[in-house]
C-alpha positions as CSV (number, residue, x, y, z in Angstrom):
1,M,57.7,107.8,153.1
2,G,61.3,107.2,152.0
3,R,60.5,103.9,150.5
4,A,57.7,105.4,148.5
5,M,60.0,108.2,147.1
6,F,62.6,105.6,146.2
7,T,60.0,103.6,144.3
8,I,58.8,106.6,142.4
9,I,62.3,107.7,141.4
10,A,63.2,104.1,140.3
11,A,60.0,104.0,138.2
12,M,60.9,107.3,136.5
13,A,64.5,106.1,135.8
14,E,63.2,102.9,134.3
15,L,60.8,104.8,132.1
16,E,63.5,107.2,130.9
17,R,65.8,104.2,130.1
18,S,63.1,102.6,128.0
19,V,62.5,105.9,126.1
20,I,66.2,106.2,125.4
21,G,66.3,102.7,124.1
22,E,63.3,103.4,121.8
23,R,65.0,106.5,120.4
24,V,68.2,104.6,119.7
25,I,66.3,101.9,117.8
26,A,64.3,104.5,115.9
27,G,67.5,106.4,115.0
28,L,69.2,103.2,113.7
29,E,66.2,102.3,111.6
30,Y,66.1,105.8,110.1
31,A,69.8,105.5,109.3
32,R,69.4,102.2,107.6
33,Q,66.5,103.5,105.5
34,H,68.6,106.5,104.4
35,G,71.8,104.5,103.6
36,T,73.8,105.7,106.5
37,K,75.3,104.2,109.7
38,S,75.6,106.4,112.7
39,G,74.9,109.5,110.5
40,K,77.9,108.9,108.3
41,P,77.5,107.7,104.7
42,I,78.3,104.0,104.2
43,G,81.5,103.7,102.3
44,R,83.6,106.4,100.7
45,P,82.7,108.1,97.5
46,R,84.9,106.9,94.7
47,A,87.2,109.5,93.2
48,A,86.3,110.1,89.6
49,F,89.0,111.1,87.2
50,R,90.3,109.9,83.8
51,R,93.3,107.6,83.8
52,D,94.6,109.0,80.5
53,Q,94.9,112.4,82.1
54,I,97.4,111.0,84.5
55,D,99.6,109.8,81.6
56,A,99.3,113.2,79.8
57,L,100.2,115.2,82.9
58,K,103.1,112.8,83.7
59,E,104.5,113.3,80.2
60,Q,104.4,117.1,80.8
61,G,106.8,116.5,83.7
62,L,104.4,117.2,86.6
63,G,104.9,115.5,89.9
64,W,102.4,113.3,91.7
65,R,101.2,116.0,94.0
66,Q,100.7,118.5,91.2
67,I,98.8,115.9,89.2
68,G,96.7,115.1,92.2
69,R,95.8,118.8,92.8
70,R,94.8,119.2,89.1
71,L,92.6,116.1,89.2
72,G,91.2,116.8,92.7
73,V,92.5,113.6,94.3
74,S,95.5,112.7,96.5
75,A,98.9,111.9,95.2
76,T,98.6,108.4,96.6
77,T,95.4,107.8,94.6
78,I,97.2,109.0,91.5
79,R,100.2,106.7,92.1
80,R,97.9,103.8,92.7
81,A,95.9,104.4,89.5
82,Y,99.2,104.9,87.5
83,R,100.5,101.5,88.7
84,T,97.3,99.6,88.0
85,P,96.9,98.3,84.5
86,P,94.0,100.0,82.7
87,A,92.3,96.6,81.8
88,S,91.7,95.7,85.4
89,R,89.5,98.7,86.1
């Protein structure tokens, strides 16, 4: 009787494992079709702002953080854009 119970429990565990594997594969396929990976968007959205606004705000005497807040991006992004020549964008 014990051997029969063990066999039934082992069969149920194997079935559950295969169902979990199917769900994982289906989830990954769904994610690929919808442009995501593990539920997160692939890549990071690019920050959109105008480079000439940085120059204008810098001429007004604003600091990097203040310019970043006004344009909705980080101070590091502003500094990087300021250093990069406009022709390479």
